[in-house]
C-alpha positions as CSV (number, residue, x, y, z in Angstrom):
1,M,0.0,0.0,0.0
2,N,1.3,3.4,-0.9
3,T,1.6,5.2,2.5
4,K,3.8,8.1,1.5
5,S,1.1,10.7,2.2
6,I,0.8,9.6,5.8
7,K,3.1,11.3,8.3
8,L,3.7,8.2,10.3
9,S,6.5,5.6,10.5
10,E,6.2,2.9,7.8
11,V,6.8,0.4,10.5
12,K,3.5,1.3,12.2
13,L,1.7,0.8,8.9
14,K,3.5,-2.4,7.9
15,D,0.9,-5.0,9.0
16,L,-2.0,-3.1,7.5
17,S,-0.2,-2.4,4.3
18,A,0.9,-6.0,3.9
19,E,-2.7,-7.3,4.4
20,V,-4.1,-4.8,1.9
21,D,-1.4,-5.7,-0.7
22,S,-1.9,-9.4,-0.2
23,G,-5.7,-9.3,-0.5
24,R,-6.0,-10.9,3.0
25,L,-7.5,-7.9,4.8
26,S,-10.4,-8.7,7.0
27,H,-13.9,-7.4,6.0
28,A,-13.9,-5.4,9.2
29,V,-10.9,-3.6,10.6
30,L,-10.4,-1.2,13.5
31,I,-7.7,1.5,13.3
32,T,-6.5,2.8,16.7
33,G,-3.8,5.0,18.1
34,A,-2.0,8.1,16.7
35,T,-4.3,11.1,16.4
36,E,-7.8,11.4,15.2
37,K,-6.6,13.2,12.0
38,I,-4.1,10.4,11.2
39,R,-6.6,7.7,11.9
40,A,-9.0,9.3,9.4
41,Q,-6.2,9.6,6.9
42,V,-5.2,6.0,7.2
43,A,-8.9,4.8,7.0
44,R,-9.4,6.8,3.8
45,L,-6.1,5.7,2.3
46,T,-7.0,2.1,3.1
47,A,-10.4,2.5,1.4
48,S,-8.8,4.0,-1.7
49,A,-6.2,1.2,-1.9
50,L,-8.9,-1.4,-1.7
51,L,-10.9,0.0,-4.6
52,C,-7.8,1.0,-6.7
53,V,-7.5,-0.9,-10.0
54,G,-3.9,0.1,-10.6
55,D,-1.2,-2.5,-11.2
56,R,0.9,-1.8,-8.1
57,D,1.6,0.8,-5.3
58,K,-2.1,1.2,-4.4
59,P,-3.7,3.7,-4.3
60,C,-2.2,4.7,-7.6
61,G,-3.8,8.1,-7.6
62,K,-4.5,7.9,-11.3
63,C,-7.4,5.3,-11.9
64,G,-11.0,6.4,-11.9
65,H,-11.6,5.0,-8.4
66,C,-8.5,6.8,-7.0
67,V,-9.4,10.1,-8.5
68,K,-12.9,10.0,-6.9
69,S,-11.9,8.5,-3.6
70,L,-9.0,10.9,-3.0
71,K,-11.5,13.7,-3.5
72,N,-14.0,12.0,-1.1
73,L,-16.4,11.7,-4.0
74,H,-16.5,7.9,-4.5
75,P,-20.1,6.6,-4.3
76,D,-19.0,3.3,-2.9
77,I,-17.1,4.8,0.1
78,I,-19.6,5.9,2.7
79,E,-18.4,7.9,5.7
80,I,-20.2,8.0,9.1
81,S,-19.3,10.3,12.0
82,G,-21.0,11.9,15.0
83,E,-24.2,13.8,14.3
84,D,-24.1,16.5,16.9
85,K,-21.8,18.6,19.0
86,A,-21.3,15.6,21.3
87,K,-20.3,13.6,18.2
88,S,-22.5,10.7,19.2
89,I,-23.2,8.0,16.6
90,K,-26.7,6.8,17.2
91,K,-28.5,3.6,16.4
92,E,-30.4,5.2,13.5
93,S,-27.2,5.9,11.7
94,V,-26.1,2.3,12.0
95,L,-29.4,1.0,10.8
96,L,-29.0,3.2,7.7
97,I,-25.5,1.6,7.2
98,R,-27.1,-1.9,7.4
99,Q,-29.7,-0.9,4.8
100,Q,-27.0,0.6,2.4
101,A,-24.8,-2.4,2.9
102,L,-27.4,-4.7,1.3
103,I,-27.3,-2.6,-1.9
104,M,-24.8,-3.6,-4.6
105,P,-21.8,-1.2,-5.2
106,N,-22.4,1.5,-7.8
107,E,-19.1,1.4,-9.6
108,A,-16.5,-0.6,-7.7
109,S,-16.4,-4.3,-6.8
110,E,-16.9,-3.5,-3.1
111,K,-18.7,-1.0,-1.0
112,I,-16.7,0.4,2.0
113,F,-18.2,2.0,5.1
114,I,-15.9,4.1,7.3
115,V,-17.1,4.8,10.8
116,F,-15.0,7.6,12.3
117,E,-14.3,7.5,16.0
118,A,-16.4,4.4,16.6
119,Q,-16.1,4.8,20.4
120,N,-18.7,7.5,20.0
121,M,-21.3,4.9,19.0
122,T,-24.0,4.5,21.7
123,E,-24.4,1.0,23.1
124,E,-27.5,0.5,21.0
125,A,-25.6,1.6,17.9
126,Q,-22.8,-0.8,18.7
127,N,-25.2,-3.7,19.1
128,A,-26.9,-2.8,15.8
129,M,-23.4,-2.6,14.1
130,L,-22.6,-6.1,15.5
131,K,-25.3,-7.7,13.3
132,I,-23.8,-6.5,10.1
133,L,-20.3,-7.3,11.1
134,E,-21.3,-10.9,11.9
135,E,-23.1,-11.5,8.6
136,P,-21.8,-9.0,6.1
137,P,-22.8,-9.1,2.4
138,R,-19.8,-10.5,0.3
139,F,-19.2,-7.0,-1.2
140,A,-19.2,-4.9,2.0
141,R,-16.2,-3.8,4.1
142,F,-16.1,-1.8,7.3
143,I,-13.3,0.4,8.5
144,L,-13.6,1.7,12.1
145,T,-11.4,4.2,13.8
146,A,-11.1,4.9,17.5
147,A,-8.6,6.4,20.0
148,S,-8.4,2.9,21.5
149,S,-10.5,-0.2,21.5
150,E,-11.5,0.3,25.1
151,G,-14.6,2.3,24.1
152,L,-16.0,-0.5,22.1
153,L,-18.0,-3.5,23.3
154,E,-16.1,-6.7,23.6
155,T,-18.4,-8.2,21.0
156,I,-17.4,-5.6,18.5
157,R,-13.7,-6.0,19.3
158,S,-13.9,-9.7,18.7
159,R,-15.3,-9.2,15.2
160,V,-12.7,-6.8,13.8
161,R,-9.0,-7.0,13.0
162,T,-7.3,-4.2,15.0
163,F,-4.3,-2.2,13.7
164,D,-2.7,0.1,16.3
165,L,-0.8,3.0,14.9
166,G,1.1,3.7,18.1
167,E,0.7,6.3,20.9
168,E,-0.4,9.9,20.2
169,S,2.4,12.3,20.8
170,Q,2.6,13.9,24.3
171,E,2.2,17.4,22.7
172,S,-0.9,16.3,20.8
173,K,-2.4,14.8,24.0
174,Q,-1.7,18.0,25.9
175,N,-3.2,20.2,23.2
176,K,-6.4,18.1,23.1
177,A,-6.7,18.2,26.9
178,Q,-6.2,22.0,26.9
179,T,-8.8,22.6,24.2
180,I,-11.4,20.4,26.1
181,A,-10.6,22.0,29.5
182,C,-11.1,25.5,28.0
183,D,-14.4,24.4,26.5
184,I,-15.5,23.1,29.9
185,A,-14.3,26.2,31.7
186,R,-16.2,28.3,29.2
187,A,-19.4,26.3,29.8
188,L,-19.0,26.6,33.6
189,Y,-18.4,30.4,33.2
190,S,-21.6,30.7,31.1
191,G,-23.6,28.6,33.5
192,S,-25.1,26.4,30.8
193,E,-25.4,22.8,31.8
194,Y,-26.2,21.8,28.2
195,D,-22.9,23.4,27.0
196,L,-21.1,21.6,29.9
197,V,-22.3,18.2,28.8
198,L,-21.4,18.9,25.2
199,A,-17.9,20.2,26.2
200,A,-17.3,17.1,28.3
201,A,-18.5,14.7,25.6
202,P,-14.9,13.9,24.3
203,I,-13.8,12.5,27.7
204,K,-16.7,10.1,27.9
205,K,-14.7,6.9,27.1
206,D,-11.1,7.8,27.7
207,R,-9.9,7.5,31.3
208,Q,-6.5,9.0,30.5
209,L,-8.1,12.0,28.8
210,I,-10.3,12.5,31.9
211,K,-7.2,12.8,34.0
212,N,-5.4,15.1,31.6
213,V,-8.4,17.4,31.4
214,C,-8.7,17.5,35.1
215,D,-5.1,18.6,35.3
216,E,-5.6,21.3,32.7
217,L,-8.8,22.6,34.4
218,T,-7.1,22.6,37.8
219,G,-4.4,24.8,36.2
220,I,-7.0,27.3,35.0
221,F,-8.7,27.5,38.4
222,I,-5.3,27.9,40.3
223,E,-4.2,30.6,37.8
224,A,-7.5,32.4,38.5
225,L,-7.0,32.2,42.2
226,K,-3.5,33.6,41.8
227,L,-4.9,36.5,39.8
228,Q,-7.5,37.2,42.6
229,K,-4.7,37.3,45.2
230,R,-2.2,39.5,43.3
231,G,-4.5,41.4,40.9
232,F,-4.3,41.5,37.2
233,A,-2.4,43.9,35.0
234,K,-2.3,43.1,31.3
235,T,1.3,42.9,30.1
236,E,2.9,42.0,26.8
237,G,2.8,38.3,26.4
238,Y,0.1,37.6,29.0
239,P,-2.2,35.9,28.6
240,E,-0.1,33.8,26.3
241,N,-2.5,31.0,25.7
242,E,-6.2,30.1,25.8
243,S,-6.0,28.6,29.3
244,Q,-4.6,31.8,30.8
245,A,-7.2,33.9,28.9
246,M,-9.9,31.7,30.5
247,A,-8.3,32.2,33.9
248,V,-8.5,35.9,33.4
249,K,-12.2,35.7,32.7
250,M,-12.8,33.5,35.8
251,Y,-10.9,35.5,38.3
252,K,-13.2,38.5,37.7
253,S,-16.5,36.6,38.1
254,V,-16.0,33.3,40.0
255,S,-15.6,33.4,43.8
256,P,-12.4,32.0,45.3
257,S,-14.5,29.6,47.4
258,L,-16.1,28.1,44.2
259,L,-12.7,27.9,42.4
260,L,-11.4,26.0,45.4
261,R,-14.4,23.7,45.6
262,W,-14.0,22.9,41.9
263,T,-10.3,22.2,42.3
264,G,-11.2,19.7,45.1
265,T,-13.8,18.0,42.9
266,L,-11.4,17.7,40.1
267,S,-8.9,16.0,42.4
268,K,-11.5,13.5,43.5
269,I,-12.4,12.8,39.9
270,A,-8.8,12.3,38.9
271,E,-8.4,9.9,41.9
272,L,-11.5,7.9,40.7
273,A,-10.0,7.7,37.2
274,E,-6.8,6.4,38.7
275,M,-8.8,3.7,40.4
276,N,-10.2,2.5,37.0
277,A,-13.8,3.8,37.7
278,N,-16.2,3.2,34.8
279,E,-15.4,5.9,32.1
280,T,-19.1,6.6,31.2
281,L,-20.2,7.0,34.8
282,L,-17.1,9.1,35.6
283,S,-17.9,11.6,32.8
284,T,-21.5,11.8,34.1
285,F,-20.2,12.3,37.6
286,F,-17.8,14.9,36.3
287,C,-20.5,17.1,34.9
288,S,-23.0,16.7,37.7
289,R,-20.5,17.4,40.5
290,L,-19.1,20.6,38.9
291,S,-22.7,21.8,38.3
292,E,-23.7,20.9,41.9
293,D,-20.7,22.7,43.3
294,K,-21.8,25.9,41.5
295,I,-25.4,25.6,42.5
296,G,-24.4,24.9,46.1
297,M,-22.1,27.8,46.4
298,T,-24.6,30.2,44.8
299,A,-27.2,29.1,47.3
300,N,-24.8,29.6,50.2
301,E,-23.8,33.0,49.1
302,N,-27.5,34.1,48.8
């Protein structure tokens, strides 16, 4: 498989590439690791290679299938991703996949369904997906991507061939956690519980990400407390990032007692994550406790 367009070590793509080239690739594969962007690139590249009719080095980039697939215009490559801000993939979307999978391909010999970030499928959606993975039409293939396989049901994991692209870089992990933490802080600042649930959606099935986000949020709250203590004078280079900018907003409008309570709550959540608490329950607890802290402090102050 021609993997030159992917910014990833060839070693990490070796097994996937070999199975594509040999024609031995399973009808259902799961691509994990790296970053969300790279997972998507590898999934699309794999789909292109599977439909390519070039003689070698697939995808060739020149045949009719390649031209269409590389522009995301191929009628036999169907992409599925989250439908809302929470990026949830619901049962209805999977039922549509099952219907489409029964229809013969339009132009190619196979029809390929790519499910991006499959860990965002609801349990009902995963159970619906299981049925088509167990008894797929001969011309249907499924490529799933996910940060890790942990967010998928064991029954799904047992039906797919998993290819892990290696760990996401530390810098990428930190940037992701910082972005989510700022979104959560913004939702807390606005007081919208709905926005809070949406902002926290990415941590739903990732225990390590929960811990990283707790660290980033704690940093924002502590920075706001420091500003309340010493005062704030805008200087060149400060705030130098989104987290500091969020801390500046909070120091003006959030009481020290609430910032301290939130910091304590985050410490408790991080501790539960360390103890391998259920990720879904943990993310629900995350939102409810932070909201309850704010409601409780507001009531006490009044």
